[in-house]
N, C-alpha and C positions, 0 to 999 in steps of 0.2 A: 673885532671879529666880524666876518662878513654877515650881511643881513640874512635872515632865514630864507629858505627856498620860497619861490613864488607861490602865492595862494590865490592867484587870479582865477576867475571863473572861466577864462578862455580855455577851450578844450585842447588847443595846441600845447603840447608840453615837451620839455627837454628831458629825455630819459637816458641816463648814463648807465652803461653796462660794463663791468670790469671782468677780464679773464686773465688767468695767470698760467694755466697748464693746458696741454692738449686734450686731456680727458674732460676737463670742465668745459672747454670750448665745444667739444663734440656734443655735450649735453645742451649747451646754450644755442647752438647753431640754428635749429629750427625756430626758436623764439626770436633770435636776432633777425632772421630773414623776414619774419612777420612784422617786427617793429620797423625794419627798414622800409617795408612796403606801405606802411600806414601813414596816410597823409596827415594824421593828427599828431604824429610823433616826430620829433627831431632826435634821432639816435646819435648818442655820443659814445663811441666805443673806445675804451681804455684797455690797452694791451700791456702786460707787464710780466714779471716773474720768469718762469722757465721758457716761455715763448721766445724770449730774447736771448736765451743762453745757448751757445753753440753746443755745449756738452749735453744738452737735452733736446737736440735736434732742430733748434731755431724754428720752432713750429709757427712762428708768426707768418712764415711763408704759406702755410695752409689757409690762414685767415685772408691773406692777400689773394690767393688763388680762388677763394670763394667770392671775391669781388667786394668785400666789405671795405668801406672807407674807415681807416683807423684815425680817430680823433687825437689820441695821445699815446705815445710809447714811453713807458717808464722803465728804464733799465735799472735793475736792482743790484747789478754787479755780483751775480752769483758765482763765487769762486770755489767754494767748497761747501760741504753740507754737514759739518759738525754741529752739535747742539748750539755751541756758542755762535757759530756763523749764522745759523738759522735765526737766532735771536737778533743778531745784528741786521740781517736782511729784513726782518719784520720791522725794526726801528726805521730803517731807510725807506721801507714801503710806506709806513705811516706818514713820514714827512713828505715823500714825493707825491703820494696820492692826495694828501691834504692840499698841497700847492696846486695840483691839477684841478681838484674839485672847486677850490676857491676861485679859479679862473673860469671854469666852465659854468659854474652855478646851475647845475641840473635841478629840475623840479623833484627828482627822486633818483636814487641809485639802486640798481639791481645787482645783487650778489648771489652766488650759488655755492653751497657747500660749507667747507670747514677748514680750508687751508690757512696758513699763517698770513699770506698776502691778502686773503679775503677778510680775515680778522682785522688786519691793518686798515683795509678799505672801509669796513663798517665802523671802526673806531674813528677814523678821520671824518666820515660823514656825520656821525653822531655829534662830534665836537663842533662841526660846522652847521649843525641844525638842519641837515639835509635828510629827509626821511628815507629809510632803507627798506627795500623789498627783498626778503631773503627766501631763496628756494632751497628745498631739501633740509629744512630744520626738523628738530624733534627726533632725529634718528640716533641710533647708538652704534658706536664702533669702539668697543671697550679696549681693544689692543693698541690704540693709537692716540697720540696727543690731540688729534683732530676732534675727539670726543668732547674735550673741554672747550676747545675753540668754537665748535659748532654751537654749543649752548650759550657761550658768551655772545656769539653773533646774534643769536635769537634775542637776547636782552638788548642788544644795540639796534635792533631792527623794529620797524613800525608795522609792516605787513609781512605775512608769512604764507608762502605757497608750499604746502607739504604734499608728500607723495602718497600718503595712506592715512586712514583714520586714526590708528594708534599714535601716529606721530603728531597729529593735530591735538590729541588728548595730552600728549607730553608737553607740547608748546603751551597749552593752557595751564598745565601744572607749573610751568615756569612763570606764571603770572601774566600771560598775554590774553588780552580781551578776545573772546571767541569770534566776534564780528570782524576782526582783522586777520582771521585765519581762514585760508581757502584750501580745501582738500581737492586738488585738481589732478594729482598724479605726478609721475616723474617725466619731465619734459624731454629728456634724452630719448625716451621710447619713440618719439615722433620721428627720429632719424631712421628707425627701422622701416618706416614707410617712405620717408623722403628720399633716402639714398637709393641710387639705382641698383638693381639686382644684376650682378655680374654672373656670367657662366663660369664654370670652374676653369676653363681655358683662359678666359679674359682675366680672371682674378690671378691666376698663376703668372700670366704675362705681365700684369701690372706689378707684381711683386718680384718678378725675375726668378721665380721658383716653380719647379714642377710639383704640383700638389698631388700627394698620395694619401692613403688612408690606412689606419686611423690617423686622424689629424688632431693634435693637441695644441691648443692656444694657451700659452703660459704667460701669466703676468704676476710678478711677485714684488710687493712693496715692503719697505722696512716696517716691522712692528715696533713703532717708536717708543712704546712703553715697556718693551721687553728688556731684561738685563742681558740677554744673549746677544752677542754681536751679530749684525746683519749677515755676515759671511757664514756664520754657523747656522743661522736660521735657514739660509738658502741651500746649504750643503745637503741636507736631508732630502730636499725637493729634487735636486739634480740627481742624487743617488737613486731616487725612486724612478725618475725618467729613464735611467739606464737599464731598468728592468724591462723596458718596452722598446727594444731596438728596432722593431718594425714600424714604430709610430713616427710620423713626421712632427717634430716639435718646433713650433714657431714661437720664439721668445720675444717679448716686447719689453722696452725699457721701464725701469722703475721711475717713480716721480721724484720731484726735487725735495724729498724729505731728508732728514738726517740719516745718513747711511745709504742713500739711494745710489750714489756714485760707485760705491764699492760693489753693490749688487750688479750694476750694469757692467762693470769690469769683469766680474765673475761670470755673468751670462755670456758676454762676448768671448771669453776664453773657452767656456764650455762648448759653444757653437763652433768655434774654430777647430776643435779637435774631434768633431763628429760629423759624419756625412748626413745624418738624419735631423740635424738641428740648425736653425737659422735665427739670427738675432738682428732686430732693428730697434732703434730707439723709439720710433713711432711708425706705425703702419698707415696712419691716416684714417680718418673717420670712415670713408667709403669702403676701403679695403678691410678695416677691422670689423665692420658690421657684416660684410660678406663672409669673412672668416667665421664669425659667430654662426652664420647660417649653415656653414659647411662643416664645422668642427664636430668631432665626436665628443670632445671634452674641452671645457675651459678649466684650467688648473691654476691655482694660486690663491691670492687673497684680495683680488680687485673687486670693487663694487659691481663691475660689469658682469661678473659671474652670478651675482645675486639678483640684479635687476634686468639688464638687457638680455642676458642669456636665458633667464627664466621666461621672459616674454616671448622668446623664440622657441621655447621648449628644448633648449640645449642643456645637456647635463653639465654640472659644475662640481668639481672637487675643490671645496673651500678649505684652506689650510690655516690652522692657527686661530688666534683671537682677534685679528685686525678687524674683521667684520662681525665680531660677536655682538649680539643684540639686535641686528637687523632682522626684519621679517624674512621668512624663508618660504620659497616654493618647494614642492616635492622634488624638483629637479636638482636641488642642492644636496650634496653629500658632505657633511662636515667631518673634518679629521684633524688630529693634532699634527704637530711637526715631526712626528716619528716616521722614519723612512718606511718601515714595514707597514705601518697603518696607512700611509699614503698609497703604497702599492695595493693594499687591499681595497682602498676606496676607488682607485683607478680601475681595478678589475671589476668592481661592482658597477661602476659607471659604463663600462663596456659590455656588460652582460646583457644577454637578450631579454631576460626577465625585467631588468631595470629599464631598459630602453623601451620596452613595450608600455611602460607607464608614463613616458614623457609626453607632455602636452603644453602648449603655450599657456602661460599664467597671466592673469589680469590683476595680480596682487597690487601692482603699482600704477594702475590706470590703463586706459585703452589707447594703444598707439594710434597716432594720427589726429587726436582730438585735444591733447593736453596743452601744447604751446599756444594754440589759438585761444583757448579760454584764458590763459595767463596774459597773453598780449592784449586781449580786449579789456581785461580788468585793469591792467597797468595804464591803458590809454584813457580810461573813463572813471576810475575811482576818485572820489573827492580828495583833493590834497589838503592836508591838515593845516590849520592856522598855526599850530605849534607841534613840535615833535614830543612834547611832554606826554607820558603815558601813565595813567594810574595803574597800580599793580592790581591784577585781577585775582582776588582771593577765592579759593575754592571753599565751599561750605565745610565746616569743621568735620563733619562726618566723612567727607571725601578726602580731606587733607591728611587725616590721621591713619 
C-alpha cells in the first residue's frame, strides 16, 4: 500500500479535488478558482463521471472553458443507468480513482455531496490513507439513495465543511469530532456573486431563446428510492406544466442517476411537441444562475431550488421526496407528485400574495464569503499524522 499522505510542516500542499457532474462542478467552481490562485496550493483537478459522457452533455468542456488545468480524466464508460449499471460504474470508479490517487499522492482530497462516484472517491482515499475533506455532509434527501451514500462519505472523511448548523449537529451524531467540523455555508452560493449578471436580452441570446414570462425553470431527477418508474414520476409534472400554456418552460437534463436517461428522453420529446418548452442537457453555470435570477418559479426536485433559488428569493415548487429532510426557506412550496397538487402549488407560487413574501434567504450562508473561508482552511489546517479517527460519542442523555 502507498505511504500515508505527507505530514510535512511545509505549508505548500497538494490538494486534489474531484468532480463528476455539472451541478457539483458549479458548486465547486468558486472554491476551485481560489485554490488555483493560492500560491500555497498545488491544485490537482480530477474529472470523471458524467462530465466525460456525451449523453450527459460532455460538460468537461465547461471546465476547460473556465481555464482549469485538468490533472486527470477518468472515463467510467457510462453506457446506461440501470441500478446494476450504476453499481458497476461505482466499482470502476473506485478502481480508477484509487490508481489516480496512488500516482498523484495528494495531501488531501476534497469531495462534495453524495453521488456514487464521490462515494467511490472517498472510499479509495480512505483505503490509501489520504485524508478527505467533505463538503455538504449531514444533509437529508430521503427520496434518493444519495442519503445513504452521503452519510457513508461522512464516515470516510476526516474534515467536514457543512452548510448549516443542524447539519453540523448531524455529523456529530455520526461520531465525528466537533473540532473537525466547520459550519461555513454552501459554497455554491458564491457563484451567485461571482457569475456575471446578464441582461434578459443577453441571456436570451446566449440560450438562443426569446425569453418571456412567466418563466419556469424545470429540473427533475429520478427519485431513486421510489418504486414508481421515473417516467411515471415525471408524467404528472409535465401534465401540470400543460395547465400553464402561457409560461415559458425551460427544461434541464436529469443527472446520471438510475433512470436519468429515460427522464431526459421524455423531457426532450415533451419540448419537441410544444412551442413554449425548450430542453437542454445543461444550460451552463452562468446561464443557469441568470435564469434563477429571472425565473418566476423553479419547479422540480433539484437542490438548487432549495439552496440557490432561496438565496435569490426565487420561489420553488419542490415535488416529491427527493429533497425531503433538507432545511427549507419560506420560498419553497412542497408538494407531492400528484398533478392537481402540483398545479395548485404553481398557482400559489405565481400569486401576488405569495410573491410579496419572497426575500433572499441566508439559511445556507452569505454568498461571496463561503468558498474563501473553506479555501483558507484547506490551505492551512494541520495535516494529520494518521487518518485514524476516534468515534466521538455523545453523552448518553443526548444520544437516547
